[in-house]
N, CA, C and O atoms as a MOPAC input file, in Angstrom:
PM7 MOZYME 1SCF
protein

 N      0.82000 1    -1.05500 1     0.13600 1
 C     -0.03100 1     0.10600 1     0.24900 1
 C      0.98200 1     1.26300 1     0.09200 1
 O      2.06200 1     1.33000 1     0.68000 1
 N      0.44800 1     2.23500 1    -0.84900 1
 C      1.39100 1     3.48300 1    -0.86400 1
 C      0.88900 1     4.23800 1     0.06100 1
 O     -0.33300 1     4.38400 1     0.10000 1
 N      1.70200 1     4.85700 1     0.96800 1
 C      1.23200 1     5.72700 1     1.93800 1
 C      0.97100 1     7.24800 1     1.39600 1
 O      1.77100 1     7.74400 1     0.60300 1
 N      0.00700 1     7.85700 1     1.77900 1
 C     -0.13500 1     9.24200 1     1.21900 1
 C     -1.25300 1     9.80600 1     2.11600 1
 O     -2.03000 1     9.14200 1     2.80400 1
 N     -1.19300 1    11.35800 1     1.96900 1
 C     -2.37600 1    12.21800 1     2.51300 1
 C     -3.41600 1    12.27800 1     1.48300 1
 O     -3.03600 1    12.76200 1     0.41700 1
 N     -4.78800 1    11.85400 1     1.55500 1
 C     -5.61200 1    11.82400 1     0.73800 1
 C     -6.69000 1    12.87100 1     0.90700 1
 O     -7.46400 1    13.18500 1     0.00300 1
 N     -6.69200 1    13.42300 1     2.19500 1
 C     -7.74000 1    14.32000 1     2.26200 1
 C     -7.08300 1    15.47200 1     3.28100 1
 O     -6.38400 1    15.09300 1     4.22100 1
 N     -7.33800 1    16.92000 1     3.05200 1
 C     -6.80100 1    17.81200 1     3.97600 1
 C     -8.19600 1    18.91200 1     4.14400 1
 O     -8.77200 1    19.49300 1     3.22400 1
 N     -8.44300 1    18.96100 1     5.31300 1
 C     -9.60100 1    19.80800 1     5.82200 1
 C     -9.36700 1    20.88900 1     6.48500 1
 O     -8.87300 1    20.74800 1     7.60400 1
 N     -9.63800 1    22.19600 1     6.01200 1
 C     -9.52600 1    23.41000 1     6.66400 1
 C    -10.94500 1    23.99700 1     7.06600 1
 O    -11.91100 1    24.09000 1     6.30900 1
 N    -10.88100 1    24.44500 1     8.63700 1
 C    -12.06900 1    25.31900 1     8.77800 1
 C    -11.64300 1    26.71500 1     8.73800 1
 O    -10.64100 1    27.16800 1     9.29100 1
 N    -12.51400 1    27.37300 1     8.01500 1
 C    -12.21800 1    28.99100 1     7.66400 1
 C    -13.50700 1    29.88300 1     8.31100 1
 O    -14.64500 1    29.52000 1     8.60900 1
 N    -12.94200 1    31.00800 1     8.38800 1
 C    -13.98500 1    31.95000 1     9.13900 1
 C    -14.98000 1    32.51800 1     7.98100 1
 O    -16.07200 1    33.00600 1     8.27100 1
 N    -14.51900 1    32.41500 1     6.68000 1
 C    -15.41400 1    33.05900 1     5.67100 1
 C    -15.40300 1    32.30200 1     4.37900 1
 O    -14.85200 1    32.73800 1     3.36800 1
 N    -16.14100 1    30.94600 1     4.45400 1
 C    -16.03400 1    30.05000 1     3.43800 1
 C    -16.16000 1    30.76600 1     2.09600 1
 O    -15.43700 1    30.27600 1     1.22800 1
 N    -17.00200 1    31.94700 1     1.66400 1
 C    -17.24400 1    32.38700 1     0.32800 1
 C    -15.64300 1    33.03300 1    -0.08300 1
 O    -15.14700 1    32.76600 1    -1.17800 1
 N    -15.02100 1    33.78300 1     0.79100 1
 C    -13.80800 1    34.54600 1     0.64300 1
 C    -12.58900 1    33.43700 1     0.54000 1
 O    -11.66700 1    33.69200 1    -0.23600 1
 N    -12.56400 1    32.25900 1     1.27400 1
 C    -11.82800 1    31.38800 1     1.15200 1
 C    -11.93700 1    30.48700 1    -0.07200 1
 O    -10.93600 1    30.03400 1    -0.62600 1
 N    -13.05300 1    30.26500 1    -0.43600 1
 C    -13.23100 1    29.54400 1    -1.78000 1
 C    -12.80200 1    30.26400 1    -2.95000 1
 O    -12.24800 1    29.65700 1    -3.86700 1
 N    -13.05500 1    31.78900 1    -3.01400 1
 C    -12.57800 1    32.72100 1    -4.10200 1
 C    -11.12800 1    32.47500 1    -4.19500 1
 O    -10.67100 1    32.14200 1    -5.28800 1
 N    -10.12600 1    32.63800 1    -2.87700 1
 C     -8.83200 1    32.77900 1    -2.76000 1
 C     -8.46700 1    31.40200 1    -3.76400 1
 O     -7.94200 1    31.46400 1    -4.87600 1
 N     -8.86100 1    30.26600 1    -3.10500 1
 C     -8.28800 1    29.04700 1    -3.64100 1
 C     -8.64900 1    28.83900 1    -5.10400 1
 O     -7.88100 1    28.30900 1    -5.90700 1
 N     -9.69900 1    29.22700 1    -5.36000 1
 C    -10.28500 1    28.64100 1    -6.81500 1
 C     -9.58800 1    29.97000 1    -7.59600 1
 O     -8.83100 1    29.74800 1    -8.54100 1
 N     -9.83900 1    31.21500 1    -7.21400 1
 C     -9.40500 1    32.41000 1    -8.45300 1
 C     -7.95100 1    32.60100 1    -8.18400 1
 O     -7.14700 1    32.58300 1    -9.11600 1
 N     -7.56600 1    32.79000 1    -6.89500 1
 C     -6.27700 1    33.37700 1    -6.44000 1
 C     -5.14300 1    32.35200 1    -6.73900 1
 O     -4.06700 1    32.73300 1    -7.20000 1
 N     -5.41500 1    30.99500 1    -6.45700 1
 C     -4.47300 1    30.03200 1    -6.60600 1
 C     -4.65400 1    29.38500 1    -7.85100 1
 O     -3.71500 1    28.83100 1    -8.42300 1
 N     -5.89400 1    29.42400 1    -8.34100 1
 C     -6.11300 1    28.71300 1    -9.38800 1
 C     -6.54900 1    27.20300 1    -9.57300 1
 O     -6.64000 1    26.60500 1   -10.64400 1
 N     -6.79900 1    26.71500 1    -8.30600 1
 C     -6.88100 1    25.40500 1    -8.10000 1
 C     -8.45800 1    24.78300 1    -8.53500 1
 O     -9.48900 1    25.45400 1    -8.48100 1
 N     -8.38100 1    23.48700 1    -8.93100 1
 C     -9.66000 1    23.19200 1    -9.67800 1
 C    -10.57000 1    22.78000 1    -8.58000 1
 O    -10.17600 1    22.07100 1    -7.65500 1
 N    -11.89100 1    23.25800 1    -8.68600 1
 C    -12.98900 1    23.13600 1    -7.62100 1
 C    -13.74000 1    22.26700 1    -8.21900 1
 O    -14.05800 1    22.29300 1    -9.40800 1
 N    -14.17800 1    21.13300 1    -7.07800 1
 C    -15.07200 1    19.99400 1    -7.58900 1
 C    -16.42700 1    20.47500 1    -7.32000 1
 O    -16.55200 1    21.52000 1    -6.68200 1
 N    -17.48100 1    19.82400 1    -7.73800 1
 C    -18.96200 1    20.30100 1    -7.83500 1
 C    -19.10500 1    19.93600 1    -6.07600 1
 O    -18.64600 1    18.87300 1    -5.65700 1
 N    -19.68600 1    20.78900 1    -5.26600 1
 C    -19.87600 1    20.48700 1    -3.99200 1
 C    -21.17200 1    21.40400 1    -3.51900 1
 O    -21.46500 1    22.37900 1    -4.21100 1
 N    -21.92100 1    21.09800 1    -2.37900 1
 C    -22.93300 1    21.80800 1    -1.83300 1
 C    -22.42700 1    23.29200 1    -1.42300 1
 O    -21.22800 1    23.57000 1    -1.42700 1
 N    -23.31100 1    24.10700 1    -1.11300 1
 C    -22.77200 1    25.42600 1    -0.79700 1
 C    -22.07100 1    25.52300 1     0.51400 1
 O    -21.20600 1    26.38600 1     0.66600 1
 N    -22.39600 1    24.66400 1     1.51200 1
 C    -21.71900 1    24.74100 1     2.60200 1
 C    -20.30400 1    24.15700 1     2.80500 1
 O    -19.73300 1    24.25000 1     3.89200 1
 N    -19.79300 1    23.59900 1     1.81100 1
 C    -18.40500 1    23.24100 1     1.67500 1
 C    -17.82800 1    23.36100 1     0.30600 1
 O    -18.58700 1    23.35400 1    -0.66200 1
 N    -16.49400 1    23.47400 1     0.15200 1
 C    -15.74900 1    23.69900 1    -1.02100 1
 C    -14.67500 1    22.46600 1    -1.21700 1
 O    -14.00700 1    22.18300 1    -0.22300 1
 N    -14.49000 1    21.82300 1    -2.24400 1
 C    -13.64000 1    20.59000 1    -2.67600 1
 C    -12.51900 1    21.18600 1    -3.63500 1
 O    -12.97300 1    21.94100 1    -4.49400 1
 N    -11.35200 1    21.02200 1    -3.65100 1
 C    -10.43200 1    21.15600 1    -4.67200 1
 C     -9.68500 1    19.96600 1    -4.71900 1
 O     -9.39300 1    19.34800 1    -3.69500 1
 N     -9.32400 1    19.56900 1    -5.97900 1
 C     -8.36100 1    18.57300 1    -6.43100 1
 C     -7.15100 1    18.84900 1    -6.37000 1
 O     -6.86100 1    19.83700 1    -7.04500 1
 N     -6.13300 1    18.27500 1    -5.71600 1
 C     -4.74900 1    18.56400 1    -5.71400 1
 C     -4.01500 1    17.08600 1    -5.97800 1
 O     -3.40500 1    16.32300 1    -5.22900 1
 N     -4.32300 1    17.04700 1    -7.24300 1
 C     -3.89500 1    15.49700 1    -7.70500 1
 C     -4.50100 1    14.44900 1    -6.98300 1
 O     -5.70800 1    14.35500 1    -7.20600 1
 N     -3.96900 1    13.51500 1    -6.07100 1
 C     -4.51100 1    12.63300 1    -5.52800 1
 C     -5.00600 1    12.88400 1    -4.01400 1
 O     -5.48500 1    12.03900 1    -3.25800 1
 N     -4.79500 1    14.13200 1    -3.77800 1
 C     -5.30600 1    14.67500 1    -2.46000 1
 C     -6.37400 1    15.76000 1    -2.87100 1
 O     -6.39400 1    16.41600 1    -3.91200 1
 N     -7.17400 1    15.79300 1    -1.91200 1
 C     -8.53400 1    16.69800 1    -1.93300 1
 C     -8.09500 1    17.48900 1    -0.75600 1
 O     -7.61800 1    17.07000 1     0.29800 1
 N     -8.41000 1    19.04100 1    -1.22600 1
 C     -8.64200 1    19.86200 1    -0.05700 1
 C     -9.99000 1    20.34700 1     0.16300 1
 O    -10.70800 1    20.74600 1    -0.75400 1
 N    -10.31700 1    20.31300 1     1.33000 1
 C    -11.90900 1    20.73700 1     1.53100 1
 C    -11.89700 1    21.95100 1     2.49600 1
 O    -11.13300 1    21.95600 1     3.46100 1
 N    -12.75300 1    22.99400 1     2.23500 1
 C    -12.91900 1    24.30000 1     3.09600 1
 C    -14.20600 1    24.19800 1     3.80500 1
 O    -15.19400 1    23.80400 1     3.18400 1
 N    -14.27700 1    24.48400 1     4.91700 1
 C    -15.65500 1    24.20500 1     5.74800 1
 C    -15.62000 1    25.65900 1     6.71200 1
 O    -14.57500 1    26.10100 1     7.18900 1
 N    -16.77000 1    26.20500 1     6.86700 1
 C    -17.06700 1    27.38400 1     7.74200 1
 C    -16.92200 1    26.79500 1     9.14100 1
 O    -17.41200 1    25.67800 1     9.30700 1
 N    -16.30400 1    27.40100 1    10.19400 1
 C    -15.93500 1    27.17200 1    11.47800 1
 C    -17.55100 1    27.29100 1    12.24400 1
 O    -17.89700 1    26.63700 1    13.22800 1
 N    -18.35100 1    28.24400 1    11.54200 1
 C    -19.78600 1    28.19400 1    12.23400 1
 C    -20.42200 1    27.23600 1    11.92700 1
 O    -21.25500 1    26.84200 1    12.74300 1
 N    -20.25900 1    26.47700 1    10.57900 1
 C    -20.88800 1    25.56000 1    10.26100 1
 C    -20.76200 1    24.25200 1    11.02600 1
 O    -21.70200 1    23.52400 1    11.34600 1
 N    -19.36300 1    24.03800 1    11.29700 1
 C    -18.77800 1    22.86400 1    12.00400 1
 C    -19.48200 1    22.92600 1    13.40800 1
 O    -20.09300 1    21.91900 1    13.76600 1
 N    -19.44400 1    24.13000 1    14.31200 1
 C    -20.12400 1    24.32400 1    15.38200 1
 C    -21.53800 1    23.80000 1    15.40500 1
 O    -21.91500 1    23.02200 1    16.28200 1
 N    -22.36500 1    24.26000 1    14.37300 1
 C    -23.87900 1    24.19900 1    14.38600 1
 C    -24.10000 1    22.70800 1    14.29300 1
 O    -25.22800 1    22.29300 1    14.56200 1
 N    -23.06700 1    21.77200 1    13.91000 1
 C    -23.49300 1    20.38200 1    13.78700 1
 C    -22.69800 1    19.53800 1    14.84100 1
 O    -22.50600 1    18.32700 1    14.74100 1
 N    -22.30400 1    20.25800 1    15.76500 1
 C    -21.92400 1    19.59900 1    16.88400 1
 C    -20.43600 1    19.51900 1    16.97100 1
 O    -20.01600 1    19.03300 1    18.02200 1
 N    -19.62500 1    19.86000 1    16.16300 1
 C    -18.11000 1    20.16600 1    16.26900 1
 C    -17.93200 1    21.37400 1    17.36400 1
 O    -18.59100 1    22.41100 1    17.44500 1
 N    -16.90500 1    20.95300 1    18.13600 1
 C    -16.35100 1    21.95100 1    19.07300 1
 C    -15.40200 1    22.79600 1    18.57200 1
 O    -14.36400 1    22.21600 1    18.25000 1
 N    -15.42500 1    24.32800 1    18.35100 1
 C    -14.42200 1    25.11600 1    18.14900 1
 C    -13.51100 1    25.27300 1    19.10900 1
 O    -13.80000 1    26.04600 1    20.02300 1
 N    -12.40500 1    24.68900 1    19.12600 1
 C    -11.39200 1    24.60100 1    20.49300 1
 C    -10.52100 1    25.83300 1    20.60800 1
 O    -10.06400 1    26.17500 1    21.69900 1
 N    -10.25900 1    26.57900 1    19.36800 1
 C     -9.44500 1    27.66100 1    19.19900 1
 C    -10.00900 1    28.38000 1    18.16500 1
 O     -9.74700 1    27.86000 1    17.08100 1
 N    -10.72700 1    29.44400 1    18.07900 1
 C    -10.85900 1    30.34700 1    17.31700 1
 C    -10.02800 1    30.76800 1    16.27700 1
 O     -8.82000 1    30.69600 1    16.50500 1
 N    -10.43100 1    31.24200 1    15.05600 1
 C     -9.53700 1    31.44100 1    14.19800 1
 C     -8.52700 1    32.68600 1    14.89300 1
 O     -8.99100 1    33.35800 1    15.81400 1
 N     -7.38700 1    32.89100 1    14.48000 1
 C     -6.16800 1    34.03100 1    14.91100 1
 C     -5.09700 1    34.12100 1    14.02300 1
 O     -4.71300 1    33.18500 1    13.32200 1
 N     -4.63000 1    35.19400 1    14.04600 1
 C     -3.17500 1    35.29300 1    13.36200 1
 C     -2.31800 1    34.43900 1    14.13600 1
 O     -2.54400 1    34.17800 1    15.31800 1
 N     -1.16000 1    33.92200 1    13.36900 1
 C      0.04500 1    33.10000 1    13.92500 1
 C      1.04300 1    34.07800 1    13.99200 1
 O      1.00600 1    35.23000 1    13.55900 1
 N      2.05900 1    33.41500 1    14.66100 1
 C      3.64200 1    34.12700 1    14.65400 1
 C      4.10000 1    34.34300 1    13.14400 1
 O      4.76500 1    35.27900 1    12.69900 1
 N      3.58700 1    33.25800 1    12.47500 1
 C      4.39700 1    33.03000 1    11.03600 1
 C      3.45200 1    33.83600 1    10.07900 1
 O      3.51800 1    33.51600 1     8.89200 1
 N      2.58500 1    34.83300 1    10.42300 1
 C      1.91000 1    35.42000 1     9.53900 1
 C      0.74300 1    34.72100 1     8.89600 1
 O      0.13000 1    35.12500 1     7.90800 1
 N      0.52200 1    33.65600 1     9.56000 1
 C     -0.72400 1    32.89100 1     8.91100 1
 C     -1.89100 1    33.12800 1     9.70800 1
 O     -2.06600 1    34.08000 1    10.46800 1
 N     -2.73400 1    32.11100 1     9.45300 1
 C     -4.06300 1    32.21100 1    10.26300 1
 C     -4.67400 1    30.86200 1    10.41400 1
 O     -4.89000 1    30.13200 1     9.44600 1
 N     -4.94500 1    30.54800 1    11.63100 1
 C     -5.27800 1    29.30100 1    12.23800 1
 C     -6.69900 1    29.00400 1    13.12900 1
 O     -7.24700 1    29.88700 1    13.79000 1
 N     -7.03100 1    28.07200 1    13.06400 1
 C     -8.13100 1    27.78000 1    13.93400 1
 C     -8.30500 1    26.34100 1    14.12000 1
 O     -7.91200 1    25.53700 1    13.27400 1
 N     -8.98200 1    25.93600 1    15.39100 1
 C     -9.15300 1    24.33800 1    15.57100 1
 C    -10.28600 1    23.99500 1    16.13300 1
 O    -10.80000 1    24.66500 1    17.02900 1
 N    -10.85100 1    22.77700 1    15.60000 1
 C    -12.00000 1    22.19800 1    15.98500 1
 C    -12.01200 1    20.83000 1    16.27200 1
 O    -11.15300 1    20.14000 1    15.72300 1
 N    -12.76800 1    20.33600 1    16.97700 1
 C    -12.90600 1    18.82200 1    17.39200 1
 C    -14.13500 1    18.23800 1    16.98900 1
 O    -15.22600 1    18.75200 1    17.23800 1
 N    -13.95200 1    17.00000 1    16.27000 1
 C    -15.46500 1    16.58300 1    15.96600 1
 C    -16.19200 1    16.17000 1    16.97100 1
 O    -15.58900 1    15.92400 1    18.01600 1
 N    -17.80900 1    15.96600 1    16.92200 1
 C    -18.55000 1    15.40300 1    18.19300 1
 C    -17.73800 1    13.97800 1    18.81900 1
 O    -17.66700 1    13.78800 1    20.03300 1
 N    -17.31400 1    13.29000 1    18.09300 1
 C    -16.58900 1    12.20200 1    18.83000 1
 C    -15.42900 1    12.18100 1    19.48700 1
 O    -15.12400 1    11.24400 1    20.22400 1
 N    -14.71600 1    13.15600 1    19.29500 1
 C    -13.30900 1    13.36300 1    19.72600 1
 C    -13.58900 1    13.41700 1    21.47800 1
 O    -14.46400 1    14.09200 1    22.02000 1
 N    -12.68300 1    12.59500 1    22.11200 1
 C    -12.60000 1    12.63400 1    23.74500 1
 C    -12.28000 1    13.66900 1    24.03800 1
 O    -11.17000 1    14.02800 1    23.64600 1
 N    -13.05300 1    14.55400 1    24.80500 1
 C    -12.36200 1    15.87300 1    25.35000 1
 C    -11.87600 1    15.46000 1    26.57200 1
 O    -12.38300 1    14.57600 1    27.26300 1
 N    -10.80300 1    16.16200 1    26.85800 1
 C     -9.97800 1    16.16900 1    28.22800 1
 C    -10.39300 1    17.22700 1    29.21100 1
 O     -9.82200 1    17.31900 1    30.29700 1

């Protein structure tokens, strides 16, 4: 079996803005998806973008809201409903 990453999921603050950035700004090919998520093909890997508010609405816990990072990026974290909370 070939080890590889097949799926990367990012929680974003503004799904429409993030989708536009990845699709138009970076030129990634977008797959047909419902309005609540955006999928992009990256060879054998898919990238998905989800709204952090959407994640929370359906039982996910936003463990660290979106914030600027030391490396001038932006990050936020969420746990799915089955994640064992400590």
